[in-house]
Structure formats: structure tokens, C-alpha cells
N, C-alpha and C positions, 0 to 999 in steps of 0.2 A: 563488596568489594571498593577501590579506592574511586573505579573510575565506572563503575555500575549502580543502577538504581530498579529497587523492585518499583513495582506500579500496582494500583488495582483502582479501578473503575467501571465505569456502565456503560454502555453501548444500545442505541436505539436504533432500529431500524423503521422508518417511517411508512414508504408502499414500495414494490405496491401491497394491497393486502392490510390485513390490519396489522397494527403499531407490534414490533417483536423485541422484548428486550433480552440482553443478555448483560451477566457479571464479565469482568475483563479483568485479568490477572497476567502478569508480565513482568519482562525486564528489558533495559535500556540502556545501554553505555558505548562505552569508547574500547574496541579490542584494539589489538598491537597492531602497528603501523596504520592505527587511525583509521580505522575504518568504523564506523556509525552504524551499530544493528540495534534491533529492538525484534521481540519475539513476545506473541501476548495470544493466550489463550482465550478464548470466551465459551460460557458457558449457559445456554438459552432453556427456556421453556419445555417440559416436554421430554427432556434428555440430549437437547439440540446441543453441539458440541461446533467449534471454531478455530482457526489457529489461522495467524496472521506472521509473516516472517518480511523486515523488513531489511534493508543492506543499502550502504551508499559510502561516498568515499569524495571528498576535494579536493580537484587537481589543481594547484595555484601555478595559473600559468604567469601573472602579475600578482603583484599584492592584493590589486583592487579586479581582476579578470581572473572566474572562477568557472573552469569546468567539471560540472557533479554529475557522474553515473549513477542511477540506483536500480536498484532491483527490490520487487515483493510479490513475493508468493503469498497462495490463501487458499487454504484447505476448509472444507465442512464436514463432519463426521455425519450427515444425515442429509439427503434429497431434500430440495423444498421446490416442488412443482410452481408452488403461485408465482415464487420470484427467479425463477429459473435456474437453479442452484443442483448442482449433480453430487454425490458424496465423493471424497476424496481431493485430489488437487483440482481445484474449481480456475483459477486464475493465477496468469506471472505475467506482471508489468516489467517492461523494462525502461528507462528513459536518461535522457542526455540533457542536460540544461545548460546552459552558456550565460553566466551571470555578472553584473556588472556593478561591482560596490561602491556606490558615491561614499557611501557613512554604512557602516559594519552595520547600522539599523536598516536603511533602506537602498535593494538590490533591485534593478528590472533584469529580467531573464527571458531568454528563448527557448525552446527545446523540441524536443523527437520524443513522444511515447508510442511504445508499442507493446499492446495487452494481446494476448493468446490465451483461448480458452480452450479447456481439456476437459475430456471425459463426459459424462453426462450432463455439466453447463453446458459443452460445444454442442453436444446432439440437441439439446434444447434451444442452442440459440440457432442453429440451423431449420430446425421445425419451425421458427418463426421466424423466417426470413432472414435471417443476420447472419451476418459473417463469424467466422469462430476468430477472425485477427481485425484489429483494429488498426492503423497509424494516423497517431495524430498530431499538427503539429501546436505546440502552447507556449504563450507569452503572458507575460504578468509582472509582479511586482512585490517580492519579498521584506515583509516590514517582520522588523525584532522586537519586543520589546523590554 
């Protein structure tokens, strides 16, 4: 379709433990009302599977000041004890970033990111003494080429 692309590639997970290779297949594009969406399926060694869905929107406060909400969901077909991942919905991350575009190519930002682990992933995190919820303040510079 006009605003959509099919993507394919590879993903490598390096730590913890042995390197894990995945084949990636997905779609990315601009949905109605200018929502940017991305859906990617991963197939790995030994029948492993995963999926990631990502959506974001840009709210123009001014021509240069932009508020960007974002939501990312991760699913896994099998548990991976070494990496602390349970099957099913693993994590959800909601972010809100405010950026100022000096130029379209250079835009510093500040934001708040909240991540929550679910199911077996949350159980494994608690067993390791970690929280299932995490909130972070982020800052950086977005560069576009």
C-alpha cells in the first residue's frame, strides 16, 4: 500500500548466555490519523517465536516543539529462563517524549518511560529481586539522516 512497507531482516541477542539469532518479518507504516505503526514477527532457533508491536504519534505543539507518546508490546512463544523471559505477553512500555527540533535532523528531547513486565517475565524478575514495574526519566538527541 502507499504508506506501508514490508520489512525483513535479522536480529541478534548477545547477552545473557549464548548468542541467539532470529529472522524478522514485519510491516511498518502510517495508519489513518498519522499513527506510525510497526509489527514484527521473529522466528528463532529451536522453534522460538516472538512478536513486537510499536505505535507512536506526534502531537505538534508548535512547528518545532513536538510531544510524542509511544507504546510498545512484546510477546514470546516460549519461555527462556536464561534471559528471564516468560511466554505470552512479556513487557509493555509506554513513553512520552518532548522534543525541540532545531532542524528536522537534530532534535534534543526529554521524556518519561514506564515499563511493566507481565506473566512469567514478571515472576522471574521478582524471583531475581527486581521490580516488575520501572519508570525512567530519559534525555537525548534524535538525529535523522
